C-alpha positions as CSV (number, residue, x, y, z in Angstrom):
1,M,-1.4,7.0,16.2
2,V,-3.1,6.4,12.9
3,E,-1.2,3.9,10.7
4,P,0.2,5.2,7.4
5,L,-2.2,4.9,4.5
6,R,-1.1,2.7,1.6
7,L,-1.6,3.1,-2.2
8,M,-0.8,0.4,-4.8
9,T,-0.8,1.1,-8.5
10,V,-0.6,-1.8,-10.9
11,H,0.9,-1.4,-14.4
12,A,1.7,-3.5,-17.4
13,H,5.2,-2.3,-18.4
14,P,8.0,-0.2,-16.9
15,D,7.4,3.4,-17.9
16,D,3.6,3.1,-17.5
17,E,3.9,4.2,-13.9
18,S,5.5,7.4,-14.9
19,S,3.1,8.3,-17.7
20,K,-0.1,7.4,-15.7
21,G,-0.5,8.8,-12.2
22,A,3.2,9.5,-11.3
23,A,2.5,13.0,-9.9
24,T,-0.3,11.5,-7.7
25,C,2.2,8.9,-6.4
26,A,4.8,11.6,-5.7
27,R,2.2,13.7,-3.9
28,Y,1.1,11.0,-1.6
29,V,4.7,10.0,-0.8
30,A,5.4,13.6,0.1
31,D,2.3,13.6,2.3
32,G,3.9,10.7,4.3
33,H,1.9,7.8,2.8
34,Q,3.3,4.5,1.4
35,V,3.1,3.9,-2.3
36,M,3.9,0.7,-4.2
37,V,4.2,0.3,-7.9
38,V,3.6,-3.2,-9.3
39,T,4.9,-3.9,-12.8
40,C,3.5,-7.0,-14.5
41,T,6.0,-7.5,-17.3
42,G,9.6,-6.5,-18.0
43,G,8.8,-4.6,-21.2
44,E,11.1,-7.0,-23.1
45,R,9.3,-6.6,-26.4
46,G,9.1,-2.8,-26.3
47,S,10.5,-0.8,-29.1
48,I,13.2,1.8,-28.6
49,L,11.2,5.1,-28.9
50,N,14.0,7.5,-28.2
51,P,16.3,8.0,-31.2
52,A,19.2,8.8,-29.0
53,M,19.0,5.3,-27.5
54,D,18.4,3.4,-30.8
55,R,21.6,1.5,-30.9
56,P,22.2,-2.3,-31.4
57,E,23.8,-2.8,-28.0
58,V,20.7,-1.2,-26.3
59,L,18.3,-3.4,-28.2
60,A,20.4,-6.5,-27.3
61,N,20.1,-5.7,-23.6
62,M,16.6,-4.3,-23.3
63,T,15.6,-6.5,-20.4
64,E,18.5,-5.3,-18.2
65,I,18.3,-1.7,-19.3
66,R,14.5,-1.4,-18.7
67,R,15.0,-2.9,-15.2
68,A,17.6,-0.3,-14.5
69,E,15.3,2.5,-15.9
70,M,12.5,1.3,-13.7
71,A,14.7,1.3,-10.6
72,R,15.7,4.9,-11.3
73,A,12.1,6.0,-11.8
74,A,11.0,4.3,-8.6
75,E,13.8,6.2,-6.8
76,I,12.7,9.5,-8.2
77,L,9.1,8.9,-7.3
78,G,10.0,7.6,-3.8
79,V,7.9,4.5,-4.2
80,E,8.4,0.9,-3.4
81,H,8.4,-1.4,-6.4
82,R,7.6,-5.0,-7.3
83,W,8.0,-7.0,-10.5
84,L,5.4,-9.7,-11.1
85,G,7.9,-11.3,-13.5
86,Y,5.8,-12.0,-16.6
87,V,7.0,-11.6,-20.2
88,D,5.9,-8.6,-22.3
89,S,3.4,-9.7,-25.0
90,G,4.4,-6.9,-27.5
91,L,1.8,-4.9,-29.5
92,P,0.6,-7.0,-32.5
93,E,0.3,-5.1,-35.7
94,G,-1.1,-5.9,-39.1
95,D,-4.4,-7.0,-40.6
96,P,-5.0,-9.6,-39.6
97,K,-2.9,-9.3,-36.4
98,P,-0.5,-12.1,-35.7
99,P,-1.0,-14.4,-32.7
100,L,0.6,-13.3,-29.4
101,P,3.9,-15.0,-28.6
102,E,3.7,-18.3,-26.6
103,G,4.3,-17.8,-22.9
104,C,3.6,-14.0,-22.9
105,F,1.6,-12.3,-20.2
106,A,-1.6,-11.7,-22.2
107,V,-2.1,-15.4,-22.9
108,G,-0.9,-16.8,-19.6
109,D,-3.1,-18.4,-16.9
110,L,-5.3,-15.7,-15.5
111,D,-5.9,-17.5,-12.2
112,E,-2.1,-18.0,-11.6
113,Q,-1.4,-14.4,-12.5
114,T,-4.1,-13.2,-10.2
115,G,-2.6,-15.3,-7.4
116,S,0.8,-13.6,-8.0
117,L,-0.8,-10.2,-7.5
118,V,-2.9,-11.3,-4.5
119,A,0.4,-12.4,-2.8
120,V,1.8,-8.8,-3.2
121,V,-1.5,-7.2,-2.1
122,R,-1.5,-9.3,1.1
123,E,2.1,-8.4,1.7
124,F,1.8,-4.7,1.2
125,R,-1.8,-4.4,2.5
126,P,-2.9,-1.4,0.4
127,H,-6.0,0.6,1.3
128,V,-6.4,1.7,-2.3
129,I,-5.5,0.1,-5.7
130,I,-5.3,1.8,-9.0
131,T,-5.3,0.0,-12.4
132,Y,-6.5,0.5,-16.0
133,D,-10.1,0.3,-17.2
134,E,-11.5,-2.6,-19.1
135,N,-10.0,-1.2,-22.3
136,G,-6.6,-1.1,-20.8
137,G,-6.5,2.7,-21.1
138,Y,-5.6,1.7,-24.7
139,P,-6.1,-1.7,-26.2
140,H,-2.6,-3.2,-25.6
141,P,-3.1,-6.9,-24.7
142,D,-0.9,-6.5,-21.6
143,H,-2.9,-3.5,-20.4
144,I,-6.1,-5.4,-20.7
145,R,-4.7,-8.4,-18.8
146,C,-3.3,-6.0,-16.2
147,H,-6.9,-4.7,-15.7
148,Q,-8.2,-8.3,-15.4
149,I,-5.8,-9.5,-12.8
150,S,-6.1,-6.2,-10.8
151,V,-9.9,-6.4,-10.5
152,A,-9.7,-10.1,-9.7
153,A,-7.0,-9.6,-7.0
154,F,-9.0,-6.7,-5.4
155,E,-12.0,-9.1,-5.0
156,A,-9.9,-12.2,-4.0
157,A,-7.2,-10.8,-1.6
158,G,-9.6,-10.5,1.4
159,D,-11.1,-13.9,1.0
160,P,-9.5,-16.6,3.2
161,D,-10.8,-19.4,1.0
162,R,-9.1,-18.1,-2.1
163,Y,-5.4,-18.5,-2.7
164,P,-4.6,-20.1,0.7
165,G,-0.9,-20.1,1.5
166,L,-0.3,-16.7,-0.2
167,G,-0.4,-14.6,2.9
168,E,-2.9,-13.4,5.4
169,P,-6.1,-12.1,3.8
170,W,-6.3,-8.4,3.2
171,Q,-9.2,-6.5,1.7
172,P,-8.4,-3.2,0.0
173,L,-11.1,-0.6,0.5
174,K,-11.2,1.3,-2.9
175,L,-10.4,0.5,-6.5
176,Y,-9.8,3.1,-9.2
177,Y,-9.2,3.2,-12.9
178,S,-6.7,5.8,-14.1
179,H,-7.9,8.1,-16.9
180,G,-5.0,10.2,-18.1
181,F,-5.6,10.6,-21.9
182,S,-8.9,12.3,-22.5
183,R,-10.1,14.4,-25.4
184,K,-11.3,17.2,-23.1
185,R,-7.8,17.4,-21.6
186,M,-6.2,17.5,-25.0
187,I,-8.5,20.2,-26.3
188,A,-7.9,22.3,-23.2
189,F,-4.1,22.1,-23.7
190,H,-4.4,22.5,-27.5
191,E,-6.5,25.7,-27.2
192,A,-4.3,27.1,-24.4
193,M,-1.1,26.5,-26.5
194,L,-2.6,28.2,-29.5
195,A,-3.9,31.2,-27.4
196,A,-0.3,31.6,-26.1
197,G,1.0,31.6,-29.6
198,L,2.7,28.3,-29.3
199,E,2.6,25.2,-31.5
200,S,0.3,22.5,-30.1
201,P,1.5,19.0,-29.8
202,Y,-2.1,17.7,-29.9
203,T,-3.1,18.8,-33.4
204,E,-2.7,15.4,-35.1
205,W,-4.1,13.5,-32.1
206,L,-7.3,15.6,-32.2
207,K,-7.7,15.2,-35.9
208,N,-7.5,11.4,-35.5
209,W,-9.9,11.2,-32.5
210,S,-13.1,9.9,-33.9
211,D,-16.3,11.8,-32.9
212,D,-18.0,8.5,-31.9
213,K,-15.1,7.4,-29.6
214,A,-16.0,7.7,-26.0
215,D,-14.1,10.2,-23.9
216,P,-12.7,8.7,-20.7
217,A,-13.1,12.2,-19.1
218,D,-16.8,11.5,-18.9
219,R,-16.1,8.7,-16.5
220,V,-13.9,10.6,-14.1
221,T,-15.1,10.8,-10.4
222,T,-11.9,11.9,-8.7
223,R,-9.4,14.6,-9.5
224,V,-6.2,14.7,-7.5
225,E,-4.5,18.0,-7.3
226,C,-0.8,17.3,-8.0
227,G,0.6,20.1,-10.2
228,E,3.3,20.7,-7.7
229,Y,4.7,17.3,-8.6
230,F,4.6,17.5,-12.4
231,P,8.4,18.1,-12.4
232,V,8.9,14.8,-10.5
233,R,6.7,13.0,-12.9
234,D,8.7,14.4,-15.8
235,E,12.0,13.3,-14.3
236,A,10.6,9.8,-13.7
237,L,9.5,9.7,-17.4
238,K,12.9,10.7,-18.5
239,A,14.5,7.9,-16.5
240,H,12.9,5.5,-19.0
241,A,15.4,6.7,-21.6
242,T,14.7,3.9,-24.1
243,Q,11.0,4.9,-24.2
244,I,10.9,8.6,-23.7
245,D,12.5,11.2,-26.0
246,P,13.0,14.3,-23.9
247,T,12.4,16.5,-27.0
248,S,9.1,14.8,-27.8
249,R,5.5,16.1,-27.4
250,W,5.4,14.5,-23.9
251,F,7.1,17.7,-22.8
252,G,5.6,20.1,-25.4
253,V,3.2,21.9,-22.9
254,P,5.0,24.3,-20.5
255,L,4.7,23.2,-16.9
256,E,3.1,26.5,-15.8
257,L,0.5,26.1,-18.5
258,Q,-0.2,22.6,-17.4
259,R,-0.7,23.7,-13.8
260,Q,-3.0,26.5,-14.8
261,I,-5.1,24.5,-17.3
262,W,-5.2,21.0,-15.8
263,P,-3.4,20.7,-12.5
264,T,-4.9,17.3,-11.6
265,E,-4.6,13.6,-12.4
266,D,-7.9,11.9,-12.9
267,Y,-9.5,8.7,-11.8
268,E,-12.7,6.7,-11.8
269,L,-13.9,5.1,-8.6
270,V,-15.2,1.7,-9.5
271,R,-15.4,-0.1,-6.1
272,S,-15.6,1.3,-2.6
273,L,-16.2,-0.4,0.7
274,V,-16.2,2.9,2.6
275,G,-19.1,4.5,0.9
276,E,-18.7,7.3,-1.6
277,T,-19.2,11.0,-2.0
278,I,-18.4,12.0,-5.5
279,P,-16.9,14.0,-7.0
280,E,-13.7,13.5,-4.9
281,D,-10.3,15.1,-4.7
282,D,-8.6,12.5,-2.6
283,L,-8.1,8.8,-3.3
284,F,-8.1,8.1,0.4
285,A,-11.5,9.9,0.9
286,G,-13.5,7.7,3.4
287,V,-10.4,5.5,4.0
288,R,-8.9,8.0,6.5
289,E,-12.1,7.8,8.6
290,R,-12.3,4.0,8.5
291,V,-8.6,3.6,9.5
292,S,-8.9,6.2,12.3
293,A,-12.0,4.4,13.6
């Protein structure tokens, strides 16, 4: 009997797991695989982005509320969940930007943080890890640090000489970057909405997208068909009620249009120990054969 395949996806804040790759996770759970979401910080410095939740008592209890939201989202997705326990760095604004808060995730000890993730990797023993690219998907300092420790942990977890005492070594077989917010995808939805006589939620985004800015879609190697699980993704998003307004543009494109125009979630294969045949449509491509053998 072939052992279950295991997928780990590493995120900076609670709600990131639901806006980046949630339908993929739900699909693999439904297929009988094991999925773990790792959240690096508690999202303590996040703003309240849903007007219906913008109340003093909510702001005063953000830590507890965001933990409860994350638990609900994990339940909806059917995934296991681990907190790494670091403190949200916040998103600095202004010119010049202020220094990051003392003790926050983005200015912490990189080696110690990598060790924390290595311990979880060795416990869960994932075959595949997903994280953000070198820009963090967008340049939030916590997203960039999440990228750094995820790549470092992928390389270190299988080495018995590194981080001794943090579990038996385990080498994941593939590492991916998630690429959810691409210009090509926005244009496809924008044009489909206009063709259907609907108002596009992407008009302003596209106006503000600089022509010289690289499009992450050009880096995609792997497209996972998961349109069937878009409703699960949306319910997981809504579980993060402090962050997601159910009347916002997140939900502006009808589900059937999404499934018709762009029924995949998209990734970049950046490290593989099982060879590669790209383009792919399965994060476990090559892994199945290795595990079976």
